[in-house]
PATOR-144751 format. One record per residue: x, y, z of N, C-alpha, C in turn; residue in three letters. Coordinates in steps of 0.1 Angstrom, whole numbers, plus 5000, padded with zeros to 4 digits. Example, Ala and Ser with C-alpha at 12.3 -4.5 7.8 and 13.67 -1.06 7.14 Angstrom:
BEGIN
TORPA   n.xx   n.yy   n.zz   ca.xx   ca.yy   ca.zz   c.xx   c.yy   c.zz   type
TORPA   5132   4943   5078    5123    4955    5078   5132   4967   5078    ALA
TORPA   5128   4978   5071    5137    4989    5071   5129   5000   5079    SER
REM end
This chain:
BEGIN
TORPA   n.xx   n.yy   n.zz   ca.xx   ca.yy   ca.zz   c.xx   c.yy   c.zz   type
TORPA   0794   3887   3722    0796    3895    3734   0809   3889   3742    MET
TORPA   0809   3876   3743    0820    3870    3751   0833   3872   3744    LYS
TORPA   0833   3871   3730    0845    3874    3722   0849   3888   3724    GLN
TORPA   0839   3897   3724    0843    3912    3725   0849   3914   3739    ARG
TORPA   0844   3908   3749    0849    3910    3763   0863   3904   3764    ASN
TORPA   0865   3892   3758    0878    3886    3758   0888   3895   3751    LEU
TORPA   0884   3901   3739    0893    3909    3732   0897   3922   3740    LEU
TORPA   0887   3927   3747    0890    3939    3755   0900   3936   3766    ALA
TORPA   0898   3924   3772    0907    3920    3783   0921   3919   3778    VAL
TORPA   0923   3912   3766    0936    3910    3760   0942   3923   3756    LEU
TORPA   0934   3932   3750    0939    3945    3746   0944   3953   3758    THR
TORPA   0937   3953   3769    0941    3960    3782   0954   3954   3787    ALA
TORPA   0955   3941   3787    0967    3934    3792   0979   3938   3783    ALA
TORPA   0977   3939   3770    0988    3942    3761   0992   3957   3763    MET
TORPA   0982   3966   3765    0985    3980    3767   0993   3982   3781    LEU
TORPA   0989   3974   3791    0996    3975    3804   1010   3970   3803    ALA
TORPA   1013   3960   3795    1026    3955    3793   1035   3964   3784    CYS
TORPA   1028   3971   3776    1036    3979    3766   1046   3989   3772    ALA
TORPA   1042   3997   3782    1052    4006    3788   1064   3999   3794    PRO
TORPA   1062   3987   3800    1073    3980    3806   1082   3974   3795    LEU
TORPA   1076   3970   3784    1084    3965    3773   1092   3976   3767    ALA
TORPA   1086   3988   3766    1093    3999    3760   1105   4003   3769    ALA
TORPA   1102   4003   3783    1113    4007    3792   1124   3997   3791    ILE
TORPA   1121   3984   3791    1132    3974    3790   1140   3975   3777    ALA
TORPA   1133   3979   3766    1140    3980    3753   1149   3992   3753    GLN
TORPA   1145   4003   3759    1153    4015    3759   1164   4016   3770    ALA
TORPA   1163   4007   3780    1171    4007    3791   1185   4003   3788    TRP
TORPA   1196   4010   3795    1194    4022    3803   1197   4035   3794    PRO
TORPA   1188   4044   3796    1189    4057    3789   1193   4069   3798    ALA
TORPA   1196   4066   3811    1200    4076    3820   1208   4070   3831    LYS
TORPA   1214   4078   3840    1222    4072    3851   1213   4063   3860    PRO
TORPA   1220   4053   3866    1214    4044    3876   1218   4047   3890    ILE
TORPA   1209   4047   3899    1212    4049    3913   1213   4036   3921    THR
TORPA   1225   4034   3927    1227    4022    3935   1227   4026   3950    TYR
TORPA   1216   4023   3957    1214    4028    3971   1221   4018   3980    VAL
TORPA   1230   4024   3989    1237    4017    3999   1231   4020   4012    VAL
TORPA   1226   4010   4020    1219    4013    4032   1227   4015   4045    PRO
TORPA   1240   4018   4043    1249    4021    4054   1259   4032   4050    PHE
TORPA   1266   4037   4059    1275    4048    4057   1287   4045   4048    THR
TORPA   1293   4056   4042    1304    4054    4033   1316   4047   4040    PRO
TORPA   1324   4039   4033    1336    4033    4039   1334   4019   4044    GLY
TORPA   1321   4015   4046    1319    4001    4051   1319   3991   4040    GLY
TORPA   1316   3978   4044    1316    3967    4035   1306   3969   4024    THR
TORPA   1294   3972   4027    1283    3974    4017   1286   3985   4008    THR
TORPA   1292   3996   4013    1296    4007    4004   1307   4003   3994    ASP
TORPA   1317   3996   3999    1328    3991    3991   1323   3982   3980    LEU
TORPA   1314   3972   3983    1308    3963    3974   1300   3971   3963    VAL
TORPA   1292   3981   3968    1284    3988    3958   1292   3997   3949    GLY
TORPA   1303   4003   3954    1311    4011    3945   1319   4003   3935    ARG
TORPA   1324   3991   3940    1331    3982    3931   1322   3977   3920    THR
TORPA   1310   3973   3923    1301    3968    3913   1297   3980   3904    ILE
TORPA   1294   3992   3910    1289    4003    3902   1300   4008   3892    GLY
TORPA   1313   4009   3897    1324    4013    3888   1326   4004   3876    ASN
TORPA   1323   3991   3878    1325    3981    3868   1313   3980   3859    SER
TORPA   1301   3983   3864    1289    3982    3857   1287   3994   3847    LEU
TORPA   1292   4005   3851    1289    4018    3843   1294   4016   3829    ALA
TORPA   1307   4013   3826    1312    4012    3812   1305   4001   3804    PRO
TORPA   1300   3991   3811    1293    3980    3804   1279   3984   3799    VAL
TORPA   1272   3992   3808    1259    3997    3804   1259   4010   3797    LEU
TORPA   1270   4017   3797    1271    4030    3790   1264   4041   3797    GLY
TORPA   1262   4039   3810    1256    4050    3819   1263   4050   3832    GLN
TORPA   1264   4062   3838    1270    4062    3852   1261   4055   3862    PRO
TORPA   1268   4049   3872    1261    4042    3883   1264   4050   3896    VAL
TORPA   1255   4057   3901    1257    4067    3912   1254   4060   3925    ILE
TORPA   1263   4059   3934    1261    4053    3948   1255   4064   3957    VAL
TORPA   1244   4060   3963    1237    4069    3972   1236   4063   3986    ASP
TORPA   1243   4068   3996    1243    4062    4009   1231   4067   4017    ASN
TORPA   1222   4058   4022    1210    4061    4029   1210   4053   4042    LYS
TORPA   1219   4056   4052    1220    4048    4064   1208   4050   4073    PRO
TORPA   1206   4040   4083    1196    4042    4093   1187   4030   4095    GLY
TORPA   1184   4026   4107    1175    4015    4111   1180   4002   4105    ALA
TORPA   1192   3999   4107    1198    3987    4102   1196   3984   4087    ALA
TORPA   1196   3995   4079    1193    3994    4065   1179   3995   4061    GLY
TORPA   1170   3996   4070    1156    3996    4066   1151   4009   4059    ALA
TORPA   1158   4020   4062    1154    4033    4056   1157   4032   4041    ILE
TORPA   1168   4027   4037    1172    4025    4023   1163   4015   4016    ALA
TORPA   1160   4004   4023    1152    3993    4017   1138   3998   4014    ALA
TORPA   1132   4006   4023    1119    4012    4021   1119   4021   4009    ARG
TORPA   1129   4029   4008    1130    4038    3997   1131   4031   3984    LEU
TORPA   1139   4021   3983    1140    4013    3970   1127   4005   3967    VAL
TORPA   1121   4000   3978    1108    3992    3976   1097   4001   3970    ALA
TORPA   1097   4014   3972    1087    4023    3967   1092   4030   3954    LYS
TORPA   1104   4028   3950    1109    4034    3938   1102   4029   3925    ALA
TORPA   1103   4036   3914    1097    4032    3902   1104   4019   3897    SER
TORPA   1097   4009   3893    1103    3996    3888   1108   3997   3874    PRO
TORPA   1118   4006   3871    1122    4009    3858   1137   4005   3855    ASP
TORPA   1143   4000   3866    1157    3996    3864   1167   4007   3867    GLY
TORPA   1162   4018   3872    1171    4029    3875   1174   4031   3889    TYR
TORPA   1168   4022   3898    1171    4023    3912   1174   4008   3917    THR
TORPA   1186   4006   3923    1190    3993    3928   1193   3995   3942    LEU
TORPA   1193   3984   3950    1197    3983    3964   1208   3973   3966    LEU
TORPA   1218   3978   3974    1228    3969    3979   1222   3963   3992    GLY
TORPA   1216   3951   3990    1209    3945    4002   1219   3937   4010    GLY
TORPA   1215   3934   4023    1224    3926    4032   1216   3917   4040    THR
TORPA   1223   3909   4048    1216    3900    4058   1207   3908   4067    ILE
TORPA   1210   3921   4070    1201    3929    4078   1189   3933   4071    SER
TORPA   1190   3939   4059    1179    3944    4052   1169   3933   4047    THR
TORPA   1174   3921   4044    1166    3911    4037   1165   3898   4045    HIS
TORPA   1169   3898   4058    1167    3886    4066   1164   3890   4080    ALA
TORPA   1174   3896   4087    1173    3899    4101   1162   3909   4104    ILE
TORPA   1161   3920   4097    1151    3930    4099   1137   3925   4100    ASN
TORPA   1134   3915   4092    1120    3909    4091   1116   3903   4104    ALA
TORPA   1125   3899   4112    1122    3893    4126   1124   3903   4137    GLY
TORPA   1131   3914   4133    1135    3924    4144   1125   3936   4145    LEU
TORPA   1119   3940   4134    1110    3951    4135   1096   3947   4133    TYR
TORPA   1087   3952   4142    1073    3949    4141   1066   3955   4129    LYS
TORPA   1071   3967   4126    1065    3975    4114   1077   3979   4105    ASP
TORPA   1081   3969   4097    1093    3971    4089   1091   3981   4078    LEU
TORPA   1079   3981   4072    1076    3991    4061   1079   3985   4048    GLY
TORPA   1083   3973   4047    1085    3966    4034   1086   3951   4037    TYR
TORPA   1084   3943   4026    1085    3929    4027   1097   3924   4019    ASP
TORPA   1107   3918   4025    1119    3915    4018   1117   3906   4006    PRO
TORPA   1107   3897   4007    1104    3888    3996   1095   3893   3986    LEU
TORPA   1085   3901   3990    1074    3905    3981   1076   3919   3974    LYS
TORPA   1085   3927   3980    1087    3940    3975   1099   3943   3966    ASP
TORPA   1106   3932   3963    1119    3934    3955   1120   3923   3944    PHE
TORPA   1128   3926   3934    1132    3916    3924   1147   3913   3928    GLU
TORPA   1149   3901   3932    1163    3897    3935   1171   3897   3922    PRO
TORPA   1183   3901   3923    1192    3901    3911   1203   3891   3913    ILE
TORPA   1211   3892   3924    1221    3882    3926   1226   3883   3941    THR
TORPA   1230   3872   3946    1238    3871    3959   1252   3874   3955    LEU
TORPA   1257   3885   3960    1271    3889    3957   1281   3880   3964    VAL
TORPA   1279   3877   3977    1288    3868    3984   1286   3868   3999    GLY
TORPA   1293   3858   4005    1292    3856    4020   1304   3862   4027    LEU
TORPA   1302   3868   4038    1313    3875    4045   1315   3869   4059    ILE
TORPA   1326   3863   4061    1328    3856    4074   1329   3866   4086    PRO
TORPA   1322   3863   4096    1325    3869    4109   1335   3860   4117    ASN
TORPA   1340   3866   4127    1351    3858    4134   1349   3861   4149    ALA
TORPA   1354   3851   4157    1353    3852    4172   1367   3857   4177    LEU
TORPA   1366   3869   4183    1378    3876    4188   1377   3876   4204    TYR
TORPA   1388   3874   4211    1388    3876    4225   1399   3886   4229    VAL
TORPA   1397   3891   4241    1408    3900    4246   1421   3891   4247    ASN
TORPA   1432   3897   4242    1444    3889    4242   1450   3885   4256    ALA
TORPA   1445   3892   4266    1450    3889    4280   1442   3877   4286    GLN
TORPA   1431   3873   4280    1424    3862    4286   1432   3849   4284    LEU
TORPA   1432   3840   4293    1440    3828    4293   1434   3817   4284    PRO
TORPA   1430   3821   4272    1423    3811    4263   1430   3812   4249    VAL
TORPA   1432   3801   4243    1438    3801    4229   1430   3792   4220    HIS
TORPA   1418   3788   4224    1409    3780    4215   1395   3783   4220    SER
TORPA   1385   3779   4211    1371    3781    4214   1367   3773   4226    VAL
TORPA   1372   3761   4227    1369    3752    4238   1374   3757   4252    GLN
TORPA   1386   3764   4251    1391    3770    4263   1383   3782   4267    GLU
TORPA   1378   3789   4257    1369    3800    4261   1356   3795   4267    LEU
TORPA   1350   3785   4261    1338    3779    4267   1340   3774   4281    ILE
TORPA   1351   3768   4284    1354    3764    4297   1355   3776   4307    ALA
TORPA   1361   3786   4302    1362    3799    4311   1349   3805   4313    LEU
TORPA   1340   3805   4303    1327    3811    4305   1318   3803   4315    LEU
TORPA   1320   3790   4314    1313    3781    4324   1318   3783   4338    LYS
TORPA   1330   3786   4339    1337    3786    4352   1335   3800   4358    LYS
TORPA   1336   3811   4350    1337    3824    4355   1326   3833   4350    ASP
TORPA   1316   3836   4357    1305    3844    4353   1309   3859   4349    PRO
TORPA   1320   3863   4355    1325    3877    4353   1329   3879   4338    ALA
TORPA   1332   3868   4331    1337    3869    4317   1325   3867   4307    GLN
TORPA   1313   3866   4312    1302    3863    4303   1296   3875   4296    ARG
TORPA   1305   3883   4290    1300    3895    4283   1306   3895   4269    THR
TORPA   1297   3899   4259    1302    3900    4246   1297   3913   4240    PHE
TORPA   1305   3919   4231    1302    3932    4225   1297   3930   4211    ALA
TORPA   1290   3940   4206    1286    3940    4191   1285   3955   4187    SER
TORPA   1285   3957   4174    1283    3971    4169   1269   3976   4170    PRO
TORPA   1260   3968   4175    1246    3972    4176   1236   3961   4178    GLY
TORPA   1226   3963   4186    1216    3953    4188   1209   3949   4175    SER
TORPA   1207   3936   4173    1201    3931    4161   1210   3929   4149    GLY
TORPA   1223   3933   4151    1232    3931    4140   1236   3916   4139    SER
TORPA   1241   3912   4127    1245    3898    4126   1255   3894   4136    SER
TORPA   1264   3903   4140    1274    3900    4150   1268   3898   4164    THR
TORPA   1258   3906   4167    1250    3904    4180   1244   3890   4180    HIS
TORPA   1237   3887   4168    1230    3874    4168   1240   3862   4168    LEU
TORPA   1252   3864   4163    1262    3854    4164   1265   3851   4178    ALA
TORPA   1266   3861   4187    1268    3859    4201   1257   3852   4207    GLY
TORPA   1244   3855   4203    1233    3848    4209   1232   3834   4205    GLU
TORPA   1236   3831   4192    1237    3817    4187   1247   3809   4195    LEU
TORPA   1259   3816   4198    1269    3809    4206   1264   3806   4220    PHE
TORPA   1257   3815   4226    1252    3813    4239   1242   3801   4239    ALA
TORPA   1233   3801   4229    1223    3790    4228   1230   3777   4226    ASP
TORPA   1240   3776   4218    1246    3763    4214   1255   3757   4226    LEU
TORPA   1261   3766   4233    1270    3761    4244   1262   3760   4258    ILE
TORPA   1250   3766   4258    1242    3765    4270   1247   3773   4282    GLY
TORPA   1253   3785   4278    1258    3794    4289   1251   3808   4287    VAL
TORPA   1244   3813   4297    1238    3827    4295   1249   3837   4294    PRO
TORPA   1248   3846   4284    1258    3856    4281   1251   3870   4281    LEU
TORPA   1258   3880   4285    1253    3894    4285   1258   3901   4273    THR
TORPA   1249   3907   4265    1252    3914    4253   1255   3929   4257    HIS
TORPA   1266   3934   4252    1269    3949    4254   1269   3955   4240    VAL
TORPA   1258   3963   4237    1256    3969    4224   1264   3983   4223    ALA
TORPA   1270   3985   4212    1277    3998    4210   1270   4005   4198    TYR
TORPA   1274   4017   4196    1269    4025    4185   1277   4023   4172    LYS
TORPA   1286   4014   4171    1294    4012    4160   1305   4002   4162    GLY
TORPA   1312   3998   4152    1322    3988    4152   1335   3992   4160    GLN
TORPA   1341   4004   4157    1353    4007    4163   1353   4007   4179    PRO
TORPA   1343   4012   4185    1343    4012    4200   1341   3998   4205    GLN
TORPA   1333   3990   4199    1331    3976    4203   1345   3969   4203    ALA
TORPA   1352   3970   4192    1365    3964    4191   1375   3969   4201    LEU
TORPA   1375   3982   4203    1384    3988    4213   1382   3983   4227    GLN
TORPA   1369   3982   4231    1366    3978    4244   1369   3964   4247    ASP
TORPA   1368   3955   4237    1373    3941    4239   1388   3941   4239    VAL
TORPA   1394   3949   4231    1409    3950    4231   1414   3955   4245    ALA
TORPA   1407   3964   4251    1411    3969    4264   1407   3961   4276    SER
TORPA   1399   3951   4273    1395    3942    4284   1382   3945   4291    GLY
TORPA   1375   3956   4287    1363    3960    4293   1352   3949   4290    GLN
TORPA   1353   3943   4279    1343    3932    4275   1352   3920   4271    VAL
TORPA   1347   3908   4274    1356    3896    4271   1358   3893   4257    ALA
TORPA   1348   3893   4249    1349    3889    4235   1338   3895   4226    PHE
TORPA   1340   3892   4213    1329    3897    4204   1331   3889   4191    LEU
TORPA   1320   3888   4183    1320    3884    4169   1320   3896   4161    PHE
TORPA   1329   3896   4151    1329    3908    4142   1334   3903   4128    ASP
TORPA   1333   3912   4119    1338    3909    4105   1352   3905   4106    GLN
TORPA   1356   3895   4099    1370    3890    4100   1381   3900   4098    LEU
TORPA   1379   3908   4087    1390    3918    4085   1390   3929   4095    THR
TORPA   1379   3931   4102    1378    3943    4111   1388   3942   4123    ALA
TORPA   1390   3930   4128    1399    3929    4140   1413   3925   4137    GLY
TORPA   1417   3923   4125    1430    3918    4122   1442   3927   4126    MET
TORPA   1440   3940   4125    1450    3950    4129   1453   3949   4144    ALA
TORPA   1442   3947   4152    1443    3946    4166   1449   3932   4170    LEU
TORPA   1447   3922   4162    1454    3909    4164   1469   3911   4162    VAL
TORPA   1473   3917   4151    1487    3920    4149   1493   3928   4159    LYS
TORPA   1485   3937   4165    1491    3946    4176   1491   3938   4190    ALA
TORPA   1486   3926   4190    1487    3918    4202   1476   3922   4212    GLY
TORPA   1465   3928   4208    1454    3932    4217   1442   3923   4216    LYS
TORPA   1440   3916   4205    1430    3907    4203   1436   3893   4199    LEU
TORPA   1428   3883   4202    1432    3869    4197   1421   3864   4189    ARG
TORPA   1424   3859   4177    1414    3853    4168   1413   3838   4170    LEU
TORPA   1401   3834   4174    1399    3820    4177   1392   3811   4166    LEU
TORPA   1383   3817   4159    1376    3809    4149   1368   3819   4139    ALA
TORPA   1364   3813   4128    1355    3820    4118   1342   3813   4119    VAL
TORPA   1331   3821   4115    1318    3815    4116   1312   3809   4104    THR
TORPA   1319   3809   4093    1314    3804    4080   1316   3789   4080    THR
TORPA   1308   3782   4071    1309    3767    4070   1323   3762   4067    PRO
TORPA   1331   3769   4059    1344    3765    4056   1354   3776   4060    LYS
TORPA   1367   3773   4061    1377    3782    4064   1378   3794   4054    ARG
TORPA   1382   3805   4059    1383    3817    4050   1397   3818   4044    SER
TORPA   1397   3821   4031    1410    3823    4024   1418   3835   4031    ALA
TORPA   1411   3844   4038    1418    3855    4044   1425   3851   4057    ALA
TORPA   1421   3839   4063    1427    3834    4075   1427   3818   4075    ALA
TORPA   1434   3812   4065    1433    3798    4063   1437   3789   4074    PRO
TORPA   1445   3794   4084    1449    3786    4095   1439   3787   4107    ASP
TORPA   1429   3795   4106    1419    3797    4116   1407   3787   4114    THR
TORPA   1404   3779   4125    1393    3769    4123   1379   3776   4122    PRO
TORPA   1370   3768   4117    1356    3773    4117   1351   3770   4131    THR
TORPA   1339   3775   4135    1333    3772    4148   1329   3758   4149    MET
TORPA   1325   3752   4138    1322    3738    4137   1334   3729   4140    GLU
TORPA   1345   3733   4134    1358    3725    4136   1363   3727   4150    GLU
TORPA   1359   3739   4156    1364    3741    4170   1355   3735   4180    ALA
TORPA   1345   3727   4175    1337    3719    4185   1323   3725   4188    GLY
TORPA   1319   3736   4182    1306    3741    4184   1296   3737   4173    VAL
TORPA   1291   3725   4175    1283    3719    4164   1270   3727   4161    LYS
TORPA   1267   3729   4149    1255    3737    4145   1257   3752   4144    GLY
TORPA   1270   3756   4146    1273    3770    4145   1277   3773   4131    PHE
TORPA   1268   3779   4123    1271    3783    4109   1264   3795   4106    GLU
TORPA   1271   3806   4103    1265    3818    4099   1275   3827   4091    MET
TORPA   1270   3835   4082    1278    3845    4075   1269   3857   4072    ALA
TORPA   1275   3868   4073    1269    3880    4068   1269   3879   4053    ALA
TORPA   1260   3886   4046    1260    3885    4031   1255   3898   4025    TRP
TORPA   1259   3899   4012    1256    3910    4004   1248   3906   3991    GLN
TORPA   1239   3913   3987    1231    3910    3975   1226   3923   3968    ALA
TORPA   1221   3921   3956    1216    3933    3948   1201   3930   3945    VAL
TORPA   1193   3941   3946    1179    3940    3944   1174   3952   3936    TYR
TORPA   1163   3950   3929    1155    3961    3922   1141   3961   3928    ALA
TORPA   1134   3972   3926    1120    3972    3931   1111   3961   3924    PRO
TORPA   1101   3956   3931    1092    3947    3925   1086   3952   3913    LYS
TORPA   1085   3944   3902    1079    3948    3890   1089   3953   3879    GLY
TORPA   1101   3954   3883    1111    3957    3873   1111   3947   3862    THR
TORPA   1111   3951   3849    1110    3941    3838   1120   3930   3839    PRO
TORPA   1116   3918   3836    1124    3906    3837   1137   3908   3828    LYS
TORPA   1135   3914   3816    1146    3916    3807   1157   3925   3814    ALA
TORPA   1153   3935   3822    1163    3943    3829   1170   3935   3840    ILE
TORPA   1161   3928   3848    1167    3919    3859   1177   3909   3853    VAL
TORPA   1173   3903   3842    1182    3893    3836   1195   3899   3831    ASP
TORPA   1194   3911   3825    1206    3918    3820   1215   3922   3832    ARG
TORPA   1209   3927   3843    1217    3931    3854   1224   3919   3861    LEU
TORPA   1216   3908   3862    1222    3896    3867   1234   3891   3859    ASN
TORPA   1232   3890   3846    1243    3886    3837   1255   3894   3838    ALA
TORPA   1253   3908   3838    1265    3917    3839   1272   3917   3852    GLU
TORPA   1264   3917   3863    1270    3917    3876   1277   3904   3879    ILE
TORPA   1271   3893   3876    1278    3880    3878   1291   3879   3870    VAL
TORPA   1291   3884   3858    1303    3885    3850   1314   3893   3857    LYS
TORPA   1310   3905   3862    1319    3913    3869   1325   3906   3882    ILE
TORPA   1316   3899   3889    1321    3892    3901   1331   3881   3898    LEU
TORPA   1330   3876   3886    1339    3865    3882   1353   3870   3878    LYS
TORPA   1355   3883   3876    1368    3888    3872   1378   3887   3883    THR
TORPA   1390   3883   3881    1400    3881    3892   1402   3894   3899    PRO
TORPA   1403   3906   3892    1406    3918    3899   1395   3922   3909    GLU
TORPA   1382   3920   3905    1371    3923    3914   1371   3914   3926    VAL
TORPA   1373   3901   3924    1373    3891    3935   1385   3894   3944    ARG
TORPA   1396   3897   3939    1408    3900    3948   1406   3913   3956    GLU
TORPA   1400   3923   3950    1398    3936    3957   1388   3934   3968    LYS
TORPA   1377   3927   3965    1366    3925    3975   1371   3916   3987    MET
TORPA   1378   3905   3983    1383    3896    3993   1393   3902   4002    THR
TORPA   1403   3910   3996    1413    3916    4004   1407   3926   4014    ALA
TORPA   1397   3933   4010    1391    3944    4018   1381   3939   4029    ALA
TORPA   1374   3928   4025    1363    3924    4034   1363   3909   4038    THR
TORPA   1372   3901   4031    1372    3887    4034   1360   3880   4027    GLY
TORPA   1353   3886   4018    1341    3881    4012   1344   3869   4004    ILE
TORPA   1335   3859   4004    1336    3848    3995   1326   3851   3984    GLU
TORPA   1331   3855   3973    1322    3859    3962   1314   3847   3956    VAL
TORPA   1301   3850   3954    1292    3839    3949   1287   3842   3935    VAL
TORPA   1278   3852   3933    1273    3855    3920   1262   3844   3916    GLY
TORPA   1250   3846   3921    1239    3836    3919   1229   3841   3909    SER
TORPA   1220   3832   3906    1208    3835    3899   1198   3842   3908    SER
TORPA   1188   3849   3902    1177    3855    3911   1170   3845   3918    PRO
TORPA   1167   3833   3912    1160    3822    3918   1167   3817   3930    GLU
TORPA   1180   3815   3929    1188    3810    3940   1189   3819   3952    ASP
TORPA   1189   3832   3948    1189    3843    3959   1175   3842   3967    LEU
TORPA   1164   3840   3959    1151    3839    3966   1151   3827   3975    THR
TORPA   1156   3816   3971    1156    3804    3979   1165   3806   3992    LYS
TORPA   1176   3812   3990    1185    3815    4001   1178   3824   4011    PHE
TORPA   1171   3834   4007    1164    3843    4016   1153   3835   4023    MET
TORPA   1146   3827   4016    1135    3819    4022   1140   3810   4034    GLN
TORPA   1153   3806   4034    1158    3798    4045   1164   3807   4056    SER
TORPA   1169   3819   4052    1175    3828    4061   1165   3835   4070    GLU
TORPA   1154   3840   4064    1145    3848    4072   1139   3841   4084    ILE
TORPA   1134   3829   4083    1128    3822    4095   1139   3818   4105    PRO
TORPA   1151   3815   4099    1162    3811    4108   1165   3822   4118    ARG
TORPA   1167   3834   4113    1171    3845    4122   1159   3850   4130    TRP
TORPA   1147   3849   4125    1135    3853    4132   1134   3844   4145    ALA
TORPA   1137   3831   4144    1136    3822    4155   1147   3826   4166    GLU
TORPA   1159   3829   4161    1169    3833    4171   1166   3846   4177    LEU
TORPA   1160   3856   4170    1156    3869    4176   1146   3866   4187    ILE
TORPA   1136   3858   4183    1125    3854    4193   1131   3849   4206    ARG
TORPA   1140   3839   4204    1146    3832    4216   1155   3842   4224    LYS
TORPA   1162   3850   4218    1172    3859    4225   1165   3872   4230    SER
TORPA   1154   3875   4224    1147    3888    4229   1154   3900   4223    GLY
TORPA   1162   3899   4212    1169    3910    4207   1159   3921   4202    ALA
TORPA   1163   3933   4204    1155    3945    4201   1163   3954   4192    GLN
TORPA   1157   3962   4184    1164    3972    4176   1170   3983   4185    PRO
TORPA   1181   3989   4180    1188    4000    4187   1178   4011   4190    ASN
REM end
């Protein structure tokens, strides 16, 4: 009887695994959808289209980019988390979808760690500290001195509450010990313009986003937020180098599949995407457009990275009282 029961259990397990094995063996047999959780034209969209265009000829199937913006990427993440784990739906994840949102939303609708198969960390994107060019400051330390002296200048902008750039401002306030007032906008262009016009003193934003206004003499670039200097602005110090100890942050991009996607498919996607990211033309295109520091990691390393990022941002959200838009 025991042998019969054991045989039944083993048979059931083999039958359950059979469909997944068949899927993995035949994959890909149809187009793949790459879901981007933000609007067309942004960094995540550019990364997704660059990877998709390079992945399609390698896999022999089209890779269709599907933009599903909303709720700081949570709408797209929920969609992919519930998709069939067959390798035909991928998510262009970010620091928002897979780190910040976990501490920002009480009912997120998905678990960043439990509901996805990590494929690879695409890269780290430097944010930068920009000030209105008319302010009498040319370094981070001069800005800190001004903020301590003049409460009227203690305002910073961001493209939205709970964004990585908002939290960069909250981290700055925490580390320098000066209370700052956050001014949330409905997008990046207006936030940049209001700092450029002097309505708000400064902001943290994606490095490449403010460079045109720097060249026009309306913004001044003081520092980048990444652990090391950016190749896109090699003469600009990091926040650490500028004297703000403990300030280290970068926005990031990654690729995910729904939980339960066969390991053979995850491994194939990882190998192909990492290979794509190592090509000079892809690196140059992404860096020029976004300032991204391309990584290309293993699924295991991406998991470890998320496990450190999620509690870090949850604590800062708790301390700052940041709320979703």
